[in-house]
N, C-alpha and C positions, 0 to 999 in steps of 0.2 A: 292561686299563688303557688300551689304545689306543682301544677302543670308548668308554670314558668320556670321553677327551679329544676325540674326534670329536663325540660327543653334546653335550658342553659347548660346543664351537666352533659347532655348528649352532644350538644354543639361543641363544647370544650373537648370532649373525648375524640370526636371526629376531626377537629382541627389539629389536635395533638397527633393523631394517627397519620394525618396528611403530612405533617412536618417530619415525622419519622421516616416515611417513605421517601421524601425528598432527600433526606440525609443519606439513605442507602444508595440512591442513584448517583453514580459518578460519571462525569463527562467522559465520553469515549476519547481515548488518546488518538493522535494522528497515526499511530502504528496499526490500529484496527486489528491487532492480533498478529501482525506480520513480524514483530520484533520490537519489544519495548526498549531495548538497548540501542536502537538505531535512531539517529536524528532524521525525522521526516519533515518534508516541506508540506505546506498547506495546499498549494495549488500548482497547476502546470506552469503558470506564469512565474510564480516564485521559483519553481524548479529550474526554469530556463535562466533566470537571473542568477541564482546561486551557482549554477553550473559554470557560468562565465566568471563570476567573482571568485569562486573557490578552485577553479581550474580542475574540475572533476567531471567525469561523464554522468549523465542523468539516467537512472534506471526507473522506468515507469511500469508499474504493475496495475493492470486493469483487472478488476474483479467485481463480484457481486456477493452480497451477504446471503442471498437465497440460492446461490448456485452451489450444488454439492461438489463440483469439480474445483471451484475456487476455494471452498472450505478445506478440501483435502490438500490442495497445493499449499495453502496458508499454513496448515499444520506441519507439513514437511519442511517448508521454508523456515518457519520459526524454530523448528527442532534441530536444524542443521547448523552446528556451531561454526563451521568454516564459512558458510554462506553468510551467516549473521556477522561474522567478523569482517569479511570483505565488504559487505554492504555498508556497514557502519564506518569503515575506514576509507574506502576507495570510491564511494559513489555519493551523488546527491540522490536521495531516495524519495519517491513519490508513489503512493498507492491511490488509485482512483476508483471510486464507486460509480461515478458518472462520466460519460464520454466528454471530450472537449471538442471544440469546433475545428481544431487543427487536424486536417485530413492526413497529414504526414504520419501521425502516430496510429494510423489504421491502414497500413499499406496493403493488407490483404483482407480487410473487412473489420467489422466491429463485433467482436466476440469476447467471451471471457472463459477462463482466465487468459491473459495475454501479457507477455513481458517483453518490453523493448528497451533498447539502449540508444541514447543520443550522445553524439560526441560534441566536442567544444565548438565545432563549426555549425552546430544545430542540425546535424544530419542524423537521420535514423540509420543505425548500422544494420542494413537489411541482410547482411551475411551471417549475423548472429541469430540463429533460429533454433527451434526445437526439432523434433523428429517427425512431425506430421506434415505431409505435403499440402493438405487442404487448409490447415490452420498453422501457419509457419511459426508463430510466436507463442504457441501453447506448450506448456510443460506439465507433466504429471508428477505426482509425488516420487515416483521411481526415477525421475529425470534430474535429480539434484546434482549428480556428477556432471551431466551435460550443462546444466545451468551454471555451475561453478566454473567449468571450462570457458563458457561464453563470457562470464564475468571477468575472468583473467584476460581473455582476448580484448575485451572492451577496455580494460585498464592498460594493457600494453599499447593499444592504439592511442590512448590519451597521452602516454609518455612519448610516443613517437611524434606526436603533433607539436609538442612543446619545443 
């Protein structure tokens, strides 16, 4: 009988500890650390739909959680207030951990980090690039000024199309 009581007590403690751990885990937001104040879409398909509906360009950020370059870029992106403001106000925002089947959003290969802009005609703006000739759509943390300039150009293109 004593064994049964001890067993029941241990089982109760373990179950209680499991419930506490579940409470501490919070679901990861769509921002994935790129900016909680930004409205993010869930998928590439949703991004394309929202781009047409809201008449804003789509900004696609390809990254990986295990990539140190992606993590460094994410930190710089999230810390830059002007980029956060433009991203939230002027773009449909999508960050992808997994590649999509659409080859258009990998114009020079599938690598991370990679940031691309699509306009209202569903065209990747291939002229909006970073500074690396072998990975055109890569930005480093020190490239936030260049990224902001490209964001402004993408926004002007959107206005010119309307």
